[in-house]
N, C-alpha and C positions, 0 to 999 in steps of 0.2 A: 504494500500500500504506500503510495507516494505522499509527500508532504502537501498539505492544502495550500494553494496559491494565496498570496496576500490581497486578492481582489475577487469580486463576484464574477459570475459568468458575463454579465452585461458589461462590467468594467473591463474585463479581459478583452471583449470584442472591441471596445473603444480603443484600448491600447494596441490591439493588433491592427486596427484600421489606421491609427496614427503611424505605426511602424511601416505598413505597406505603402501608404500615401507618401510618406517622407522618402522612402526608398525609391519610389517611382518618379517623384517630381523634384526631389532635392530640396524640398521645403515642407514644413508641417502643414496640415490642413487648417483651413479656417473653421470655426465652429459651425458656420452655415453649411459647409461641405459635409461635415459629420452628420448634421441634422438631415440633410438631403439623402445621404447614403443609407442611414438607418430609418429614415422616414419617421422621425420623431420631431417634437417641437424644439425650437431654439432654447427656451428656458430649461427643458429637460437635459439638453446637451450641456448647457452652461453649469447646471447643478452637478452633473456627473464629472465635468472637468474640475470643478472646485473640490469635489470629493477626492478625485485622483491626486490632485495637488496636495490636499490636506494629508493624505496617506503617504505622501512622499514617492508616488509612482511616476509623477511627471513634475517638471518645473515649467514656469512661464515667466516672461519678462513683463512686469506691470505696464499696461498702456501700449504694448507693442503687439501688433497683429501677427499671427502665424509664428508665435514664439514657443509653442509647446515642444518640450524636449522630454523624451522617455528616460526614465531612470531604471527601467527594467531591461535586462539583457534580452535581445530578440529570441534567444533559444528558450527563454522562460515564458514566452507568450503563447497563447492558444492559437490554433488555426483560425483564420478569419471566416466567419459564416454570415456575417451581416445581421439583419434584423431577425432572422429566423433562428438565431442561436438559442440553445437551451442547454441545460446541464446534462441532458441525455444524449447529445450528439457525440459520437466517438470521433477521434481524429481520423482523417482520411488516410488510407493505406496507399502504397504505390499502386499504380494501375498500369496494366499492359495496354498495348495498342488495341484499339477497338472497344475498350471498355467505356462505359458512360463517364462523363465528367464528374468530378467530385463536387461537393458543396463549395469547396474553396475555389475551384475553377469557375463555377457559376458566379460566385461573389466577385472574383477578380474580373470576370467578363463584364459584370454589371458596373464595377468601378471604371473599367476602361470605356464603356459606352457613355457613362456619365461624364467622363473627362472629354470625350469627343464632342458630345452635345454642348458642353460648356465652351469648347474652343470654337465651334461653329456659331454659337450664340454671341460670343465675344466678337467674332469677325463680322457678324451682322451689325453690331453696335459700332464697331471701330474697323471699318473695312480695310483690308490689306489687298494689294494686288495679288493675284494667284501665284505669281512668281515668288512671292514671299510666304503666302499662306500655305501652299502645298508642301514646301520643304519643312516648315515647322510642324505641319500635320504629320509628316513622315517621321520626324524626330520624336514627336509625342508617342506615336505608336511603337517606335523602336525602343523607347524607354521601358516599355513593358517587357520586351524581349530581353533587354539588358538586366532587368530585375529578376529574370528567371521564369517568366511566364512562358509556358510551352508554345511551340510553333503553331499548333492548330488554333489555339485561342488568339494568338497574335494575328493569324490570317483572318480569323473571324472579325477581329477589330478592323482590319483593312477593308473587308467587304462592307462592314457597317459604315465606315467612313465614305466609301464609294457611294453607298445609298444616300447618305446625308448630302454629299456633294451634288449628286444627281437631282435630288429634291430641290436644292437651292437653284440649280441651273434651270429646272423646269419652271420655277417661279418667274424667272427673268425671260426665258426663251422656251415656251411650251413645246415648240416643234423639235427640240433637240432630243437625241437618243442617248440611251445609257452608254452605248459603245462610243459615241462621239465624245461624251463627257469624260469617259475613262481615258481616251486618247489625250484629252486636254490635261488631265492629271499627269499622265506619263510624260507629257512634253515639258513639264516643270520639274521633273525628277532627274537626277544624274543617272547614268546607265546602270550603276550598281543598285540604285533604288528601284528602278523599273523592274528588275528581276524579282525583287521581294514582293512587288504588288501583283505580279501575274499569277493567275490561279494555277 
């Protein structure tokens, strides 16, 4: 029998999310991003963050956004399951090719889609030329691969990004085709990037 962790299941999920988000993006999440991921209210997130800080599991810089720092070693964190976490969920085992994705895979995929949606929404508010937007989009997706997310999930994120891009193109030019819009994406990527995006 192992030693009981110094946090509840819910607190462990918050800590795991903070760790994964920081690993993927090189900065801690904002409380609003935590609320969106777990589909809880901002006051609920803030209360949990204060509890984690009081328990010495995280630190924050007063008055500074995105300043959450974990004080728990990553190997002591539970797997990330998102809002569906309960104390009865066992940790995922290794899976062979062809097996169904684990809860962790599904959670990371949801996190990736959330980040892509945020990037497209940001671009709607502060438009960049596609020659700038597409390489940053590619870099965002590659950050998941560099963080250890498996190739099938990263490819799924690329397909999702293509769908989002196509939807945006249809709003401006309804006559465009998916294939034409994919060629537009490829035209803004270096040759090495194009290989990653081809199915």
